N, C-alpha and C positions, 0 to 999 in steps of 0.2 A: 419733362420740363427740366432744364438744367439751371444751375445756379446763375443768378443775374438776369434771367428772363422773367418778364412780368407774368403773373398768373392770368389766364384768359378770363375775360369778363363775360358772364352769361346774364342776359336780361330776360326775365320771365314776363311775358306779355300778360297784362290783366285782361280777363274776358270782358267783352262789351256788355252793357246792361241788357240790350235787346236788339238783335239784328236777325230778323226772321229769314230762314232759308237762304242764307248766303255766307260765303267765306270771303273775308276781306284781308288786305295786307296793309300794314302801315308803311311809313316811309323807310323804315329799316328792314323791310321784308320779313318781319315777324308775323307769322300767321296767327290770326285771332279767329277762333271758332266759337260761335255763340253757344251758350249753355242755357239750361232751363233757369229762368229767373223766377224763383219760387216766392219771392218776398210778398207780392200782393196776395197770393193764395195763402201764404202763412198768416198774414195779418187777418184775413177773413176767417181762418180756422183756428187762430191762436188759442183762444180760450178752451176749445175742445181738445186741442193737442196737449196743452199743459195739464188739463184735468186728467186725461188718459195717462200721461207720463206719471203724474202724481199718484194716481190709483195704483199703477204697477209698482212704483218705487215703495209705496207704503205697504203693499201686500207682502213684500219680501220674496216674491217669486218672479225673478227675471226670466226664467225659462220654465217651461212645462206647467205654467199656472193657468188659472181660469181665463185670463185675458188672451193668452196664446191659443188655448183651445177654442175660444169664441172666435178669434180671428181666423183660425184655420177653417172652421165651419162656415163662417160668413163668406170667406174668399172662395171656398169650394162652391157654395151656392151661387155666388156672383158669376163665377167662371163656368158654371154648368158641369163641374166635376163632381164625382161621388165623394171624393176625399180631398183634403188639403193638408199639406205638411209644411210647417214653418221651419226654415233652416237659418243658419247664421251667416251664410254668404252665397253669392252667385255661384262660386265654385262648387259648394255642396249641393246647390240646386241642380246644376248641370250633372254632377256625379250621380245623384239620385235618378234623374231623368234617363241618363244613359243606362244605368243598371235596370231600371224598370223596363226599358226596351231591349234588354239583354244584349247591349252593345259592349263588347269587350275592348281590350287594348288594341290600338292600331299597330301597324307595322312600320 
């Protein structure tokens, strides 16, 4: 961009509240892709969610605490696995899965 030229204007399209299984375009050709609208589910589970967050925060153990251990055990049982390991990101989850399968670096 040179002096005197206006800065480009970028408009971020807001996601629709709920459009199941389709992609739509508005009049300016900005693609909107539906995302998971969690609000109704959150309202139904809000008290349990807040109680769980409060319990963890008051325990002083954000990692490696009893709540994490319980989650790992419950998720392993739910998914039919012998063990479960909670990690901090999808990247760490993928890294552990690749290492468990002895898949090394690509070429």
